[in-house]
BAFI-742752 format. One record per residue (C-alpha): x, y, z. Coordinates in steps of 0.02 Angstrom, whole numbers, plus 50000, padded with zeros to 5 digits. Layout:
N
XYZ;...
# end
This chain:
269
494214984250316;495205000350322;494685018150281;495585034850288;494575048950368;495125065650299;495015083350367;494105098850308;494315117650314;492965130850326;492935144350194;491925157650281;490885153850436;489385163950493;488315160650647;486595166150591;485455162650740;485245152550898;483915139050888;482645133651017;483525116751031;485115125451091;486065123150929;486495137150807;486035139750626;487585143450525;488245145950350;489915139550292;490805131450147;491625114850190;493115109950084;493905092550104;495775090450108;496875075050092;497625074650266;497035058550343;496885047050493;496785028150469;495335018050539;495284998950530;493964986650588;493974967650580;492714955250648;493224947750814;492574937250959;492484952351074;492574971151058;494274979551063;494724997651026;496505004051015;497335020050957;499065025650903;499805042050843;499195058350919;498415055451089;496515055251084;495785063651240;494455054951344;494055036651375;493795023751239;491935023351278;491835041851237;492715040051070;491615044850923;492045028650831;491315018550974;489805029950982;489525027150795;489645008350820;488385008750963;487215019850862;487085007350719;487064991950830;485434998050906;484574996550737;485644982650661;485974968950790;486894958650657;488394970050687;489464959150797;491054961850898;492454971150810;494284974450836;494474992850793;496085002650777;496225021450749;497865029450700;497775048250728;498795060450626;497485074450625;497645085850777;496155086450895;495275102450943;495935110750786;494365115250688;494845102750553;493445090250589;494595075650626;493465068150758;491905071150654;492725062450507;493155047350616;491325045550667;490625047650492;491885035650416;491495022750550;489665023250499;490135020950316;491365007050357;489994997450450;488755000750310;489944992750186;490594978850297;488864972650345;487984977450183;486684987650276;486184996750115;485975013450203;485755027950083;486795043750089;485325052950167;485105039550301;486965040350341;486825059250356;485415057350482;486405044850586;487965055550577;487035070950636;486725061850800;488615061150823;489005079350786;488555094250678;490075092550563;489865073850537;488605074450393;489865083450284;491045068650289;489685057450218;489585068750064;491435073650072;491515085749928;491475104849926;489805110449996;488865125650055;488165120550223;486695127950319;485635122850468;486775114850597;487895110250451;486865095550390;486005104250243;487315102150110;487305109749936;488765103749827;489805117649749;490865117449592;492365123549692;494095117049648;495685122849735;496815110349649;497725124449559;498355130549729;499365123449873;498795124350053;499795125850212;498955121150376;499745125850542;499095119650710;499845129450855;499475116350987;498095126951066;496425118651105;494955130551079;493375124251162;491965125351035;490625128151169;491575143151236;491815150151061;489945149751027;489615159751187;490685173851116;489645175950958;488165187650931;487225179050790;486885189550636;486495187450452;487955187750331;488185203450228;488565193650069;488145177449980;489445164950037;489205152249895;489365166149766;490915173649846;491915157449856;491675154749670;492585171249638;494495171249620;495405166949782;496345183349768;494695192549802;494325183549966;495505192150086;494475207450132;492775199250108;492735181150167;492485180550356;492485167850498;491435174550643;492485164950770;494105173750726;493845189850824;493485182050996;494745167950972;496135179750916;495765190851065;495935176551189;497345167651097;498395181051008;499605167850942;498245161250826;497915178350750;499785181350734;499905164950639;498605170550512;499525187150491;501165177750466;500425167450324;499875183450238;501615190750259;502315174850181;501265177150025;499605168450058;498245173649937;497005169850077;497255164450257;496005160650394;495635150450547;494645134550514;493055131950613;493185137850793;495075135050787;496435133450820;497165127650654;497535141250527;497725138350340;498465148250199;498105146450014;499655149249907;500085148549722;500395130549668;501965122849746;502495139749813;502655135749998;503515148450111;504865144350236;504105145150410;504995145250576;503705139650704;503855136550891;504095119050960;502455109450964;501705117250809;501115105150673;501385110950493;500585101550349;500855105150165;499475100050044;499815101349858;
# end
């Protein structure tokens, strides 16, 4: 069985408060995009996990796909050995949720392969044990997210009349560090209401709390956002805690970009 884990961008991101459990309450809008990895699993006599494409950091045992497998095997011993292959095209440490998508899709793949009959809500609870962004990829449609990111309210948000350009500058921003730079505070506006306004109104209003400290430490990321605006983006921002930056442009109106060696540029129509 093969599935294609996709990425996401954040439209606005506010860190509201720090919780007693060490996590943070946040508000954001997740928007899925069709830029995908490939994840395949077949039944085998013994476990095997391989990867191709972009290098995945860490050991195989630390990979989120293997963690997802182990998580379900604890409750469903009928899940036997699998030969699993992950082909990575989504950059890691980019704020695009590529790893989170891999974990969530692995849970859904196993649910379908072994007919576990887990509900969406049950899959969300399992996925939350893998990471705060993982529940979104179970729902995988535009959502206003609160809590750690697991409370998901679908939004009637459609960007199909626009084209998106995503640029990853090859910088890895550590999420844990980024959170230490934030002073939690309530948002000054209603995020779900704002994103339903025309994209052209977002520029001076829609904020990502991580941008200021990340841009200060990594000026190239802030310069990249400014470049997308200079090239005609209606809205441009960093996704998540970085380092990928996206620009929303009029349909099929992509600018010519000259980027340094090592940058990844993805056009999404």
